[in-house]
N, CA, C and O atoms as a GROMACS GRO file, in nm:
protein
  608
    1MET      N    1  14.313  -4.926  16.366
    1MET     CA    2  14.219  -5.007  16.319
    1MET      C    3  14.178  -4.986  16.173
    1MET      O    4  14.147  -4.873  16.136
    2ALA      N    5  14.178  -5.081  16.097
    2ALA     CA    6  14.135  -5.055  15.956
    2ALA      C    7  13.994  -5.072  15.941
    2ALA      O    8  13.936  -5.167  15.994
    3LYS      N    9  13.929  -4.978  15.865
    3LYS     CA   10  13.779  -4.979  15.856
    3LYS      C   11  13.752  -5.077  15.733
    3LYS      O   12  13.832  -5.088  15.640
    4GLU      N   13  13.638  -5.144  15.740
    4GLU     CA   14  13.600  -5.236  15.624
    4GLU      C   15  13.570  -5.147  15.505
    4GLU      O   16  13.518  -5.036  15.519
    5PRO      N   17  13.602  -5.197  15.391
    5PRO     CA   18  13.553  -5.117  15.269
    5PRO      C   19  13.400  -5.113  15.260
    5PRO      O   20  13.328  -5.207  15.296
    6GLU      N   21  13.358  -5.001  15.212
    6GLU     CA   22  13.204  -4.989  15.182
    6GLU      C   23  13.156  -5.076  15.078
    6GLU      O   24  13.045  -5.129  15.081
    7PHE      N   25  13.243  -5.091  14.980
    7PHE     CA   26  13.210  -5.172  14.853
    7PHE      C   27  13.313  -5.272  14.824
    7PHE      O   28  13.432  -5.257  14.849
    8TYR      N   29  13.259  -5.376  14.768
    8TYR     CA   30  13.349  -5.494  14.729
    8TYR      C   31  13.339  -5.527  14.582
    8TYR      O   32  13.233  -5.519  14.522
    9LYS      N   33  13.452  -5.564  14.527
    9LYS     CA   34  13.460  -5.616  14.395
    9LYS      C   35  13.388  -5.755  14.390
    9LYS      O   36  13.370  -5.817  14.495
   10PRO      N   37  13.348  -5.804  14.275
   10PRO     CA   38  13.277  -5.930  14.266
   10PRO      C   39  13.358  -6.046  14.329
   10PRO      O   40  13.301  -6.127  14.401
   11ALA      N   41  13.493  -6.053  14.301
   11ALA     CA   42  13.583  -6.155  14.354
   11ALA      C   43  13.577  -6.157  14.509
   11ALA      O   44  13.567  -6.261  14.574
   12GLU      N   45  13.584  -6.030  14.562
   12GLU     CA   46  13.582  -6.023  14.712
   12GLU      C   47  13.454  -6.059  14.770
   12GLU      O   48  13.450  -6.121  14.876
   13ALA      N   49  13.346  -6.022  14.706
   13ALA     CA   50  13.212  -6.054  14.746
   13ALA      C   51  13.188  -6.208  14.747
   13ALA      O   52  13.129  -6.264  14.840
   14CYS      N   53  13.234  -6.271  14.644
   14CYS     CA   54  13.228  -6.417  14.637
   14CYS      C   55  13.307  -6.490  14.735
   14CYS      O   56  13.265  -6.595  14.783
   15ARG      N   57  13.428  -6.435  14.769
   15ARG     CA   58  13.513  -6.493  14.878
   15ARG      C   59  13.446  -6.485  15.009
   15ARG      O   60  13.445  -6.582  15.084
   16ILE      N   61  13.388  -6.371  15.040
   16ILE     CA   62  13.324  -6.345  15.171
   16ILE      C   63  13.209  -6.425  15.180
   16ILE      O   64  13.190  -6.484  15.286
   17ALA      N   65  13.122  -6.438  15.079
   17ALA     CA   66  12.992  -6.510  15.081
   17ALA      C   67  13.017  -6.659  15.052
   17ALA      O   68  12.924  -6.740  15.059
   18GLU      N   69  13.137  -6.693  15.020
   18GLU     CA   70  13.168  -6.833  14.994
   18GLU      C   71  13.085  -6.900  14.875
   18GLU      O   72  13.030  -7.010  14.888
   19VAL      N   73  13.082  -6.827  14.760
   19VAL     CA   74  13.022  -6.872  14.645
   19VAL      C   75  13.109  -6.855  14.525
   19VAL      O   76  13.201  -6.773  14.528
   20ALA      N   77  13.086  -6.924  14.425
   20ALA     CA   78  13.167  -6.921  14.300
   20ALA      C   79  13.123  -6.789  14.225
   20ALA      O   80  13.009  -6.746  14.239
   21PRO      N   81  13.211  -6.727  14.148
   21PRO     CA   82  13.154  -6.614  14.066
   21PRO      C   83  13.050  -6.647  13.970
   21PRO      O   84  12.960  -6.565  13.955
   22TYR      N   85  13.050  -6.767  13.896
   22TYR     CA   86  12.951  -6.796  13.805
   22TYR      C   87  12.814  -6.822  13.882
   22TYR      O   88  12.707  -6.805  13.824
   23VAL      N   89  12.818  -6.862  14.004
   23VAL     CA   90  12.691  -6.874  14.086
   23VAL      C   91  12.630  -6.743  14.110
   23VAL      O   92  12.509  -6.723  14.097
   24LEU      N   93  12.720  -6.645  14.149
   24LEU     CA   94  12.683  -6.514  14.178
   24LEU      C   95  12.614  -6.454  14.049
   24LEU      O   96  12.501  -6.404  14.053
   25ARG      N   97  12.683  -6.461  13.946
   25ARG     CA   98  12.625  -6.412  13.815
   25ARG      C   99  12.489  -6.465  13.784
   25ARG      O  100  12.404  -6.391  13.734
   26TYR      N  101  12.464  -6.591  13.814
   26TYR     CA  102  12.337  -6.659  13.794
   26TYR      C  103  12.231  -6.603  13.892
   26TYR      O  104  12.117  -6.572  13.856
   27TRP      N  105  12.278  -6.593  14.019
   27TRP     CA  106  12.186  -6.540  14.112
   27TRP      C  107  12.144  -6.391  14.089
   27TRP      O  108  12.037  -6.348  14.132
   28GLU      N  109  12.227  -6.318  14.022
   28GLU     CA  110  12.188  -6.179  13.983
   28GLU      C  111  12.064  -6.184  13.890
   28GLU      O  112  11.975  -6.100  13.893
   29THR      N  113  12.066  -6.292  13.806
   29THR     CA  114  11.948  -6.299  13.710
   29THR      C  115  11.828  -6.342  13.788
   29THR      O  116  11.720  -6.299  13.748
   30GLU      N  117  11.828  -6.423  13.895
   30GLU     CA  118  11.725  -6.478  13.960
   30GLU      C  119  11.675  -6.392  14.074
   30GLU      O  120  11.556  -6.398  14.102
   31PHE      N  121  11.756  -6.311  14.141
   31PHE     CA  122  11.723  -6.242  14.256
   31PHE      C  123  11.735  -6.084  14.227
   31PHE      O  124  11.845  -6.029  14.232
   32PRO      N  125  11.627  -6.018  14.200
   32PRO     CA  126  11.629  -5.886  14.155
   32PRO      C  127  11.713  -5.798  14.251
   32PRO      O  128  11.786  -5.710  14.207
   33VAL      N  129  11.702  -5.823  14.374
   33VAL     CA  130  11.764  -5.735  14.474
   33VAL      C  131  11.920  -5.729  14.453
   33VAL      O  132  11.984  -5.636  14.500
   34LEU      N  133  11.974  -5.824  14.387
   34LEU     CA  134  12.115  -5.821  14.366
   34LEU      C  135  12.155  -5.739  14.241
   34LEU      O  136  12.270  -5.699  14.231
   35SER      N  137  12.063  -5.715  14.146
   35SER     CA  138  12.090  -5.647  14.029
   35SER      C  139  12.038  -5.500  14.026
   35SER      O  140  12.071  -5.418  13.940
   36ASP      N  141  11.952  -5.475  14.133
   36ASP     CA  142  11.900  -5.345  14.139
   36ASP      C  143  12.007  -5.242  14.153
   36ASP      O  144  12.096  -5.258  14.237
   37GLY      N  145  12.003  -5.127  14.070
   37GLY     CA  146  12.105  -5.023  14.076
   37GLY      C  147  12.238  -5.056  14.038
   37GLY      O  148  12.328  -4.976  14.062
   38LYS      N  149  12.262  -5.172  13.976
   38LYS     CA  150  12.385  -5.214  13.935
   38LYS      C  151  12.398  -5.192  13.783
   38LYS      O  152  12.305  -5.222  13.708
   39ASP      N  153  12.512  -5.140  13.740
   39ASP     CA  154  12.542  -5.124  13.600
   39ASP      C  155  12.585  -5.249  13.544
   39ASP      O  156  12.642  -5.331  13.616
   40LYS      N  157  12.561  -5.274  13.414
   40LYS     CA  158  12.600  -5.399  13.362
   40LYS      C  159  12.751  -5.395  13.322
   40LYS      O  160  12.808  -5.497  13.284
   41GLY      N  161  12.810  -5.281  13.330
   41GLY     CA  162  12.957  -5.263  13.300
   41GLY      C  163  13.054  -5.347  13.378
   41GLY      O  164  13.015  -5.426  13.464
   42PRO      N  165  13.184  -5.329  13.349
   42PRO     CA  166  13.284  -5.404  13.407
   42PRO      C  167  13.306  -5.377  13.556
   42PRO      O  168  13.349  -5.464  13.631
   43ALA      N  169  13.276  -5.248  13.599
   43ALA     CA  170  13.296  -5.204  13.737
   43ALA      C  171  13.195  -5.231  13.833
   43ALA      O  172  13.143  -5.134  13.888
   44ARG      N  173  13.158  -5.347  13.863
   44ARG     CA  174  13.044  -5.400  13.946
   44ARG      C  175  13.099  -5.400  14.086
   44ARG      O  176  13.207  -5.453  14.115
   45LEU      N  177  13.023  -5.340  14.168
   45LEU     CA  178  13.059  -5.336  14.316
   45LEU      C  179  12.944  -5.367  14.394
   45LEU      O  180  12.830  -5.336  14.360
   46TYR      N  181  12.976  -5.434  14.509
   46TYR     CA  182  12.866  -5.482  14.599
   46TYR      C  183  12.884  -5.410  14.731
   46TYR      O  184  12.999  -5.387  14.771
   47SER      N  185  12.778  -5.372  14.802
   47SER     CA  186  12.788  -5.305  14.925
   47SER      C  187  12.793  -5.415  15.029
   47SER      O  188  12.774  -5.531  14.993
   48ALA      N  189  12.817  -5.385  15.157
   48ALA     CA  190  12.825  -5.481  15.264
   48ALA      C  191  12.689  -5.551  15.274
   48ALA      O  192  12.680  -5.672  15.293
   49ARG      N  193  12.581  -5.466  15.260
   49ARG     CA  194  12.442  -5.528  15.257
   49ARG      C  195  12.420  -5.630  15.150
   49ARG      O  196  12.359  -5.734  15.172
   50ASP      N  197  12.473  -5.596  15.029
   50ASP     CA  198  12.468  -5.695  14.924
   50ASP      C  199  12.536  -5.829  14.954
   50ASP      O  200  12.485  -5.937  14.924
   51VAL      N  201  12.654  -5.816  15.016
   51VAL     CA  202  12.734  -5.937  15.056
   51VAL      C  203  12.651  -6.015  15.156
   51VAL      O  204  12.640  -6.138  15.145
   52LYS      N  205  12.594  -5.948  15.251
   52LYS     CA  206  12.504  -6.013  15.356
   52LYS      C  207  12.396  -6.094  15.281
   52LYS      O  208  12.373  -6.211  15.310
   53ILE      N  209  12.328  -6.027  15.181
   53ILE     CA  210  12.226  -6.093  15.110
   53ILE      C  211  12.273  -6.210  15.028
   53ILE      O  212  12.205  -6.313  15.019
   54ILE      N  213  12.386  -6.196  14.969
   54ILE     CA  214  12.445  -6.305  14.898
   54ILE      C  215  12.475  -6.424  14.986
   54ILE      O  216  12.453  -6.537  14.943
   55GLY      N  217  12.524  -6.404  15.107
   55GLY     CA  218  12.538  -6.497  15.206
   55GLY      C  219  12.413  -6.581  15.251
   55GLY      O  220  12.409  -6.703  15.268
   56ARG      N  221  12.317  -6.492  15.266
   56ARG     CA  222  12.186  -6.541  15.307
   56ARG      C  223  12.122  -6.630  15.197
   56ARG      O  224  12.059  -6.731  15.228
   57ILE      N  225  12.138  -6.594  15.069
   57ILE     CA  226  12.083  -6.673  14.966
   57ILE      C  227  12.164  -6.813  14.964
   57ILE      O  228  12.104  -6.919  14.943
   58ARG      N  229  12.292  -6.807  14.986
   58ARG     CA  230  12.364  -6.925  14.994
   58ARG      C  231  12.319  -7.022  15.107
   58ARG      O  232  12.318  -7.143  15.089
   59GLU      N  233  12.284  -6.967  15.217
   59GLU     CA  234  12.220  -7.039  15.331
   59GLU      C  235  12.094  -7.095  15.291
   59GLU      O  236  12.071  -7.215  15.309
   60LEU      N  237  12.007  -7.014  15.234
   60LEU     CA  238  11.876  -7.066  15.201
   60LEU      C  239  11.877  -7.177  15.100
   60LEU      O  240  11.807  -7.276  15.118
   61LEU      N  241  11.956  -7.164  14.991
   61LEU     CA  242  11.966  -7.278  14.893
   61LEU      C  243  12.050  -7.393  14.927
   61LEU      O  244  12.011  -7.506  14.897
   62TYR      N  245  12.162  -7.375  14.989
   62TYR     CA  246  12.259  -7.482  15.016
   62TYR      C  247  12.230  -7.542  15.151
   62TYR      O  248  12.217  -7.664  15.160
   63ASP      N  249  12.219  -7.461  15.264
   63ASP     CA  250  12.206  -7.515  15.393
   63ASP      C  251  12.066  -7.553  15.429
   63ASP      O  252  12.048  -7.658  15.491
   64GLU      N  253  11.964  -7.474  15.396
   64GLU     CA  254  11.827  -7.500  15.432
   64GLU      C  255  11.742  -7.575  15.327
   64GLU      O  256  11.626  -7.611  15.351
   65GLY      N  257  11.805  -7.597  15.212
   65GLY     CA  258  11.735  -7.672  15.112
   65GLY      C  259  11.614  -7.605  15.034
   65GLY      O  260  11.528  -7.670  14.976
   66PHE      N  261  11.620  -7.482  15.041
   66PHE     CA  262  11.509  -7.403  14.960
   66PHE      C  263  11.524  -7.421  14.813
   66PHE      O  264  11.637  -7.437  14.768
   67THR      N  265  11.424  -7.421  14.738
   67THR     CA  266  11.429  -7.393  14.585
   67THR      C  267  11.465  -7.245  14.560
   67THR      O  268  11.463  -7.160  14.649
   68VAL      N  269  11.497  -7.223  14.432
   68VAL     CA  270  11.522  -7.070  14.408
   68VAL      C  271  11.396  -7.006  14.429
   68VAL      O  272  11.399  -6.900  14.492
   69ALA      N  273  11.283  -7.049  14.388
   69ALA     CA  274  11.150  -6.974  14.408
   69ALA      C  275  11.114  -6.956  14.558
   69ALA      O  276  11.065  -6.851  14.601
   70GLY      N  277  11.141  -7.059  14.631
   70GLY     CA  278  11.125  -7.054  14.776
   70GLY      C  279  11.224  -6.950  14.847
   70GLY      O  280  11.189  -6.877  14.940
   71ALA      N  281  11.345  -6.954  14.793
   71ALA     CA  282  11.445  -6.871  14.862
   71ALA      C  283  11.412  -6.716  14.820
   71ALA      O  284  11.435  -6.623  14.898
   72LYS      N  285  11.358  -6.699  14.694
   72LYS     CA  286  11.317  -6.557  14.657
   72LYS      C  287  11.210  -6.514  14.759
   72LYS      O  288  11.223  -6.406  14.818
   73LYS      N  289  11.108  -6.592  14.781
   73LYS     CA  290  11.000  -6.548  14.871
   73LYS      C  291  11.052  -6.522  15.013
   73LYS      O  292  11.018  -6.421  15.074
   74ARG      N  293  11.134  -6.612  15.066
   74ARG     CA  294  11.187  -6.599  15.205
   74ARG      C  295  11.270  -6.474  15.204
   74ARG      O  296  11.250  -6.390  15.292
   75LEU      N  297  11.363  -6.455  15.111
   75LEU     CA  298  11.443  -6.336  15.102
   75LEU      C  299  11.368  -6.212  15.096
   75LEU      O  300  11.401  -6.116  15.166
   76GLU      N  301  11.261  -6.208  15.010
   76GLU     CA  302  11.176  -6.089  14.998
   76GLU      C  303  11.112  -6.059  15.134
   76GLU      O  304  11.115  -5.942  15.172
   77SER      N  305  11.060  -6.144  15.203
   77SER     CA  306  11.010  -6.125  15.328
   77SER      C  307  11.103  -6.066  15.438
   77SER      O  308  11.071  -5.977  15.517
   78GLU      N  309  11.228  -6.132  15.430
   78GLU     CA  310  11.325  -6.077  15.521
   78GLU      C  311  11.382  -5.943  15.485
   78GLU      O  312  11.434  -5.873  15.571
   79ILE      N  313  11.373  -5.904  15.355
   79ILE     CA  314  11.419  -5.777  15.325
   79ILE      C  315  11.310  -5.672  15.352
   79ILE      O  316  11.342  -5.557  15.383
   80ALA      N  317  11.186  -5.710  15.342
   80ALA     CA  318  11.068  -5.629  15.381
   80ALA      C  319  11.072  -5.600  15.531
   80ALA      O  320  11.041  -5.490  15.576
   81GLU      N  321  11.109  -5.702  15.604
   81GLU     CA  322  11.124  -5.679  15.748
   81GLU      C  323  11.237  -5.595  15.787
   81GLU      O  324  11.240  -5.552  15.902
   82GLY      N  325  11.331  -5.567  15.703
   82GLY     CA  326  11.447  -5.489  15.730
   82GLY      C  327  11.561  -5.566  15.790
   82GLY      O  328  11.644  -5.507  15.860
   83ARG      N  329  11.568  -5.695  15.767
   83ARG     CA  330  11.665  -5.778  15.839
   83ARG      C  331  11.806  -5.745  15.787
   83ARG      O  332  11.901  -5.779  15.857
   84PHE      N  333  11.827  -5.682  15.670
   84PHE     CA  334  11.961  -5.661  15.625
   84PHE      C  335  12.001  -5.515  15.633
   84PHE      O  336  12.100  -5.468  15.577
   85ASP      N  337  11.911  -5.442  15.712
   85ASP     CA  338  11.941  -5.300  15.734
   85ASP      C  339  11.992  -5.272  15.879
   85ASP      O  340  11.940  -5.332  15.973
   86ASP      N  341  12.083  -5.191  15.897
   86ASP     CA  342  12.131  -5.144  16.027
   86ASP      C  343  12.168  -5.269  16.112
   86ASP      O  344  12.130  -5.274  16.229
   87GLY      N  345  12.234  -5.362  16.060
   87GLY     CA  346  12.298  -5.471  16.150
   87GLY      C  347  12.190  -5.574  16.192
   87GLY      O  348  12.225  -5.664  16.268
   88LEU      N  349  12.074  -5.570  16.154
   88LEU     CA  350  11.982  -5.682  16.194
   88LEU      C  351  12.011  -5.814  16.132
   88LEU      O  352  12.034  -5.822  16.011
   89ALA      N  353  12.010  -5.923  16.214
   89ALA     CA  354  12.046  -6.054  16.158
   89ALA      C  355  11.935  -6.112  16.070
   89ALA      O  356  11.820  -6.073  16.087
   90PRO      N  357  11.961  -6.195  15.986
   90PRO     CA  358  11.861  -6.258  15.903
   90PRO      C  359  11.781  -6.359  15.988
   90PRO      O  360  11.829  -6.401  16.094
   91ALA      N  361  11.662  -6.399  15.943
   91ALA     CA  362  11.593  -6.496  16.027
   91ALA      C  363  11.670  -6.619  16.051
   91ALA      O  364  11.750  -6.662  15.968
   92PRO      N  365  11.644  -6.678  16.171
   92PRO     CA  366  11.728  -6.805  16.197
   92PRO      C  367  11.682  -6.911  16.096
   92PRO      O  368  11.572  -6.906  16.042
   93PRO      N  369  11.772  -7.009  16.073
   93PRO     CA  370  11.740  -7.114  15.979
   93PRO      C  371  11.622  -7.187  16.020
   93PRO      O  372  11.584  -7.185  16.137
   94VAL      N  373  11.557  -7.258  15.920
   94VAL     CA  374  11.432  -7.330  15.954
   94VAL      C  375  11.445  -7.432  16.052
   94VAL      O  376  11.354  -7.453  16.132
   95ALA      N  377  11.556  -7.500  16.052
   95ALA     CA  378  11.588  -7.613  16.142
   95ALA      C  379  11.586  -7.555  16.294
   95ALA      O  380  11.537  -7.619  16.387
   96GLU      N  381  11.639  -7.441  16.308
   96GLU     CA  382  11.643  -7.376  16.445
   96GLU      C  383  11.513  -7.335  16.490
   96GLU      O  384  11.481  -7.344  16.608
   97GLN      N  385  11.427  -7.285  16.391
   97GLN     CA  386  11.287  -7.241  16.424
   97GLN      C  387  11.214  -7.371  16.462
   97GLN      O  388  11.142  -7.370  16.562
   98LYS      N  389  11.227  -7.476  16.390
   98LYS     CA  390  11.160  -7.607  16.427
   98LYS      C  391  11.198  -7.649  16.563
   98LYS      O  392  11.113  -7.683  16.646
   99LYS      N  393  11.334  -7.646  16.589
   99LYS     CA  394  11.381  -7.695  16.715
   99LYS      C  395  11.318  -7.608  16.834
   99LYS      O  396  11.285  -7.659  16.942
  100ALA      N  397  11.304  -7.481  16.807
  100ALA     CA  398  11.243  -7.389  16.911
  100ALA      C  399  11.098  -7.430  16.932
  100ALA      O  400  11.052  -7.441  17.045
  101ARG      N  401  11.028  -7.454  16.820
  101ARG     CA  402  10.885  -7.490  16.831
  101ARG      C  403  10.875  -7.630  16.900
  101ARG      O  404  10.788  -7.649  16.985
  102SER      N  405  10.965  -7.729  16.865
  102SER     CA  406  10.948  -7.864  16.915
  102SER      C  407  10.994  -7.875  17.057
  102SER      O  408  10.954  -7.967  17.128
  103SER      N  409  11.079  -7.781  17.102
  103SER     CA  410  11.121  -7.776  17.246
  103SER      C  411  11.015  -7.738  17.332
  103SER      O  412  11.020  -7.773  17.450
  104SER      N  413  10.916  -7.668  17.286
  104SER     CA  414  10.800  -7.644  17.368
  104SER      C  415  10.704  -7.756  17.382
  104SER      O  416  10.621  -7.754  17.472
  105SER      N  417  10.711  -7.856  17.296
  105SER     CA  418  10.626  -7.976  17.312
  105SER      C  419  10.715  -8.079  17.374
  105SER      O  420  10.837  -8.073  17.357
  106SER      N  421  10.657  -8.174  17.448
  106SER     CA  422  10.731  -8.269  17.516
  106SER      C  423  10.780  -8.387  17.442
  106SER      O  424  10.872  -8.453  17.490
  107VAL      N  425  10.720  -8.422  17.316
  107VAL     CA  426  10.769  -8.533  17.242
  107VAL      C  427  10.812  -8.485  17.106
  107VAL      O  428  10.738  -8.420  17.032
  108PRO      N  429  10.937  -8.521  17.076
  108PRO     CA  430  10.980  -8.481  16.943
  108PRO      C  431  10.914  -8.558  16.830
  108PRO      O  432  10.872  -8.674  16.845
  109VAL      N  433  10.905  -8.492  16.715
  109VAL     CA  434  10.828  -8.550  16.599
  109VAL      C  435  10.881  -8.686  16.574
  109VAL      O  436  10.801  -8.779  16.560
  110SER      N  437  11.009  -8.707  16.566
  110SER     CA  438  11.078  -8.843  16.522
  110SER      C  439  11.035  -8.949  16.631
  110SER      O  440  11.007  -9.064  16.600
  111ALA      N  441  11.032  -8.903  16.761
  111ALA     CA  442  11.006  -9.004  16.871
  111ALA      C  443  10.856  -9.036  16.860
  111ALA      O  444  10.820  -9.151  16.885
  112ALA      N  445  10.771  -8.948  16.825
  112ALA     CA  446  10.634  -8.981  16.813
  112ALA      C  447  10.607  -9.075  16.707
  112ALA      O  448  10.508  -9.149  16.715
  113ALA      N  449  10.695  -9.080  16.600
  113ALA     CA  450  10.677  -9.170  16.480
  113ALA      C  451  10.736  -9.300  16.513
  113ALA      O  452  10.733  -9.389  16.429
  114GLY      N  453  10.794  -9.321  16.635
  114GLY     CA  454  10.839  -9.445  16.677
  114GLY      C  455  10.988  -9.479  16.650
  114GLY      O  456  11.029  -9.595  16.653
  115GLU      N  457  11.068  -9.367  16.622
  115GLU     CA  458  11.206  -9.395  16.585
  115GLU      C  459  11.283  -9.304  16.688
  115GLU      O  460  11.227  -9.216  16.752
  116ALA      N  461  11.408  -9.333  16.697
  116ALA     CA  462  11.500  -9.252  16.788
  116ALA      C  463  11.518  -9.110  16.729
  116ALA      O  464  11.509  -9.089  16.608
  117ALA      N  465  11.543  -9.019  16.815
  117ALA     CA  466  11.567  -8.886  16.782
  117ALA      C  467  11.694  -8.874  16.700
  117ALA      O  468  11.796  -8.929  16.740
  118PRO      N  469  11.693  -8.802  16.583
  118PRO     CA  470  11.820  -8.801  16.509
  118PRO      C  471  11.927  -8.716  16.567
  118PRO      O  472  11.903  -8.616  16.634
  119ALA      N  473  12.050  -8.763  16.536
  119ALA     CA  474  12.163  -8.685  16.593
  119ALA      C  475  12.170  -8.555  16.515
  119ALA      O  476  12.106  -8.539  16.411
  120ALA      N  477  12.241  -8.473  16.560
  120ALA     CA  478  12.259  -8.326  16.492
  120ALA      C  479  12.318  -8.356  16.348
  120ALA      O  480  12.420  -8.422  16.331
  121ARG      N  481  12.248  -8.306  16.253
  121ARG     CA  482  12.298  -8.318  16.112
  121ARG      C  483  12.278  -8.186  16.045
  121ARG      O  484  12.207  -8.101  16.098
  122PRO      N  485  12.338  -8.164  15.928
  122PRO     CA  486  12.318  -8.038  15.859
  122PRO      C  487  12.173  -8.020  15.825
  122PRO      O  488  12.098  -8.116  15.804
  123THR      N  489  12.134  -7.893  15.820
  123THR     CA  490  11.987  -7.861  15.793
  123THR      C  491  11.960  -7.890  15.645
  123THR      O  492  12.051  -7.904  15.563
  124GLY      N  493  11.832  -7.896  15.617
  124GLY     CA  494  11.784  -7.934  15.470
  124GLY      C  495  11.768  -8.071  15.449
  124GLY      O  496  11.803  -8.151  15.536
  125GLY      N  497  11.714  -8.111  15.333
  125GLY     CA  498  11.691  -8.239  15.289
  125GLY      C  499  11.603  -8.324  15.389
  125GLY      O  500  11.516  -8.267  15.455
  126ALA      N  501  11.625  -8.454  15.400
  126ALA     CA  502  11.548  -8.539  15.483
  126ALA      C  503  11.568  -8.511  15.627
  126ALA      O  504  11.480  -8.544  15.706
  127ALA      N  505  11.676  -8.452  15.668
  127ALA     CA  506  11.710  -8.427  15.808
  127ALA      C  507  11.610  -8.314  15.854
  127ALA      O  508  11.562  -8.317  15.968
  128ALA      N  509  11.580  -8.222  15.770
  128ALA     CA  510  11.489  -8.113  15.815
  128ALA      C  511  11.343  -8.169  15.823
  128ALA      O  512  11.260  -8.105  15.888
  129PHE      N  513  11.309  -8.278  15.763
  129PHE     CA  514  11.180  -8.331  15.762
  129PHE      C  515  11.178  -8.485  15.806
  129PHE      O  516  11.184  -8.575  15.723
  130PRO      N  517  11.170  -8.507  15.941
  130PRO     CA  518  11.181  -8.639  15.988
  130PRO      C  519  11.082  -8.734  15.926
  130PRO      O  520  11.110  -8.853  15.905
  131GLU      N  521  10.958  -8.678  15.896
  131GLU     CA  522  10.848  -8.764  15.851
  131GLU      C  523  10.884  -8.812  15.707
  131GLU      O  524  10.819  -8.909  15.666
  132ARG      N  525  10.975  -8.759  15.629
  132ARG     CA  526  11.019  -8.813  15.509
  132ARG      C  527  11.079  -8.941  15.518
  132ARG      O  528  11.060  -9.025  15.430
  133ARG      N  529  11.157  -8.966  15.630
  133ARG     CA  530  11.220  -9.100  15.660
  133ARG      C  531  11.119  -9.204  15.657
  133ARG      O  532  11.140  -9.305  15.589
  134GLN      N  533  11.011  -9.191  15.723
  134GLN     CA  534  10.904  -9.290  15.732
  134GLN      C  535  10.844  -9.316  15.595
  134GLN      O  536  10.821  -9.429  15.554
  135VAL      N  537  10.819  -9.204  15.526
  135VAL     CA  538  10.762  -9.217  15.385
  135VAL      C  539  10.859  -9.292  15.300
  135VAL      O  540  10.817  -9.382  15.227
  136LEU      N  541  10.989  -9.260  15.305
  136LEU     CA  542  11.087  -9.330  15.226
  136LEU      C  543  11.090  -9.484  15.265
  136LEU      O  544  11.090  -9.569  15.176
  137ARG      N  545  11.092  -9.517  15.390
  137ARG     CA  546  11.092  -9.647  15.424
  137ARG      C  547  10.971  -9.720  15.371
  137ARG      O  548  10.985  -9.829  15.315
  138GLU      N  549  10.852  -9.663  15.386
  138GLU     CA  550  10.731  -9.734  15.326
  138GLU      C  551  10.735  -9.748  15.180
  138GLU      O  552  10.683  -9.847  15.127
  139LEU      N  553  10.801  -9.646  15.099
  139LEU     CA  554  10.808  -9.655  14.967
  139LEU      C  555  10.900  -9.774  14.932
  139LEU      O  556  10.863  -9.852  14.844
  140LYS      N  557  11.010  -9.792  14.993
  140LYS     CA  558  11.118  -9.893  14.971
  140LYS      C  559  11.046 -10.030  14.995
  140LYS      O  560  11.064 -10.126  14.920
  141GLU      N  561  10.964 -10.034  15.104
  141GLU     CA  562  10.890 -10.167  15.124
  141GLU      C  563  10.789 -10.192  15.018
  141GLU      O  564  10.779 -10.308  14.979
  142ILE      N  565  10.713 -10.101  14.964
  142ILE     CA  566  10.628 -10.113  14.855
  142ILE      C  567  10.708 -10.164  14.736
  142ILE      O  568  10.664 -10.260  14.672
  143ALA      N  569  10.828 -10.103  14.701
  143ALA     CA  570  10.905 -10.145  14.585
  143ALA      C  571  10.949 -10.290  14.594
  143ALA      O  572  10.952 -10.362  14.493
  144LYS      N  573  10.981 -10.331  14.711
  144LYS     CA  574  11.023 -10.466  14.738
  144LYS      C  575  10.906 -10.567  14.710
  144LYS      O  576  10.922 -10.669  14.643
  145LEU      N  577  10.794 -10.531  14.763
  145LEU     CA  578  10.678 -10.612  14.731
  145LEU      C  579  10.642 -10.615  14.587
  145LEU      O  580  10.603 -10.722  14.540
  146LEU      N  581  10.652 -10.506  14.511
  146LEU     CA  582  10.626 -10.505  14.370
  146LEU      C  583  10.731 -10.595  14.300
  146LEU      O  584  10.695 -10.668  14.207
  147ASP      N  585  10.854 -10.592  14.341
  147ASP     CA  586  10.958 -10.668  14.266
  147ASP      C  587  10.932 -10.812  14.303
  147ASP      O  588  10.957 -10.896  14.217
  148ARG      N  589  10.885 -10.851  14.418
  148ARG     CA  590  10.850 -10.995  14.442
  148ARG      C  591  10.747 -11.039  14.348
  148ARG      O  592  10.755 -11.149  14.295
  149GLY      N  593  10.643 -10.950  14.323
  149GLY     CA  594  10.532 -10.991  14.244
  149GLY      C  595  10.576 -11.021  14.092
  149GLY      O  596  10.530 -11.112  14.023
  150LYS      N  597  10.669 -10.931  14.055
  150LYS     CA  598  10.726 -10.947  13.914
  150LYS      C  599  10.807 -11.080  13.896
  150LYS      O  600  10.812 -11.137  13.786
  151ARG      N  601  10.873 -11.130  14.009
  151ARG     CA  602  10.955 -11.245  13.995
  151ARG      C  603  10.875 -11.374  13.983
  151ARG      O  604  10.922 -11.473  13.927
  152ARG      N  605  10.751 -11.373  14.038
  152ARG     CA  606  10.669 -11.495  14.036
  152ARG      C  607  10.612 -11.534  13.900
  152ARG      O  608  10.542 -11.635  13.889
   0.00000   0.00000   0.00000
């Protein structure tokens, strides 16, 4: 059995975490945890923990729809909890947390608003916030009314 390497080159870390190298370089400027203890020289290496953190940043930004500032806060709290030490998993995605909370109540949020429960969709965006749909519908209706007023 081959043992996993303890450290990864930037290209390997990017491949494992499924991010482009330029994205990782940008994240190093935004997330201090990625640049802590790293030399600015050509021989940059990432530990397995760093690769887990990079993957979690990707999840927070791309899958869960966090802003960079929001992802920083969430990541800092997860690191403080020790989620990336000794094999602890990161916190579940926000959508899963909401599902767990809503499963304890008898009426889903979207059904309470008078619409059918949404099918399974990727997390983030309007799918993560069913009430946005209603607001968007109302805004479109208002825009139509305003357009009618201009035509008269």
